[in-house]
N, C-alpha and C positions, 0 to 999 in steps of 0.2 A: 538578173538570174531567175527570180521567181516570176517575173512578168511574162516570160515566154513559156513556162511550164505550168500547165493547169494543175497537175497533181501536186507538185511542190508548193504552189501557191495555196491550195486548199488545205494541205497538211500543215503549213505554217500558220494559217488562220485558225485551224483547229487546235494547234498547240497553244497559241495566244489565248484563245477562248477558254481552254481547259485550265491554263494558269490563272486567268482572271477569276473563273468560278472557284478554283481551289483557294485562292487568296481571300475572296469574299466569304467563303464558307468558314475558313479559319478565323477570320475577323469576327464573324457572328458567334462562333462557338466560344471564342475567348471572351468577348464582351458579355454575352448573355450568361456564361458560366460564372463570371465574376459577380454579376447582378444577382444571380440565383444564390450563390454562396453568401453574399451580404444579406440577402433577404432571409435566408435560413438562420444566419447568426442573429439577426434582429428578432426573429421569432423565438429563438432559444433564450435570448436576453429577456424578452417579455415574459416567457414562461418562468424563468428564474425569479423575476420580480413578482409575478403573480403568486408563485409558490411561497415566497417570503411574506408577501402581504397576507395570504390566507393563514399562514402560521401566526402572524402578529394578531390577526383578527381572532383566531382561536384562543390565543393567550389572553387577549383583552376580555373575551366573553368568559373565560375561566376565572379571571380576576374579578369581574363583575359578580359572577355567581358566588365566589368565595366571600367577597365583601358584603354582598346582600345577605348571605347566610349568616355571616358573623354579626352584622348589624341587627338582623332579625332575632338572633339568639340573645344578644345583649338587650334588645328591646323587650323581649319576653321576660328577661330577668328583671328589668326595671319595671315592667308592668306588674309583676308579682309583688314588688315592693310598694307600688302605688295602690294596689288592692288592699293592702294592709293599712295604708294611711287614710284613705277616704273613698267613699263610693263615687263622688264627683270625679275624682282623678281617674277612677277605673273606667268611667264612660268615655272620658277624653282619650285614654290610652287605647281603647278598643277601636275608636274611629281612626286614630293614627295607624293602628295595626292594619286596618282595611286599606288605608292609603298606601302603606308600605307594600302590601300584597299586590295591589294594582300596579305599582311601579315595577315590581319584580316581573309581573306578566308582560309589561310593555318592553322590558329589557330583553326578555327571552326571544 
């Protein structure tokens, strides 16, 4: 039937070609949209992990500051007691105080 009619033959080939292009385009849209969505979900998960990690880091740094401040204040109290006891202990305490201050700077 289509062998003898040139118009019918070309229109049939055009329909087949259009169907093939439509199916191929639908496949690519489906596959790449799934990949894109999974990529976006991975990015969101990484963002949540990074947010949680930065919160933990902030908590740790706050704890370090509070611990070092508490240790420094207890150290200053013990230094006052050492000054009353002997001058030699006072020199030793001041060198330790310098070391504690240097450690605080390195933690910050």
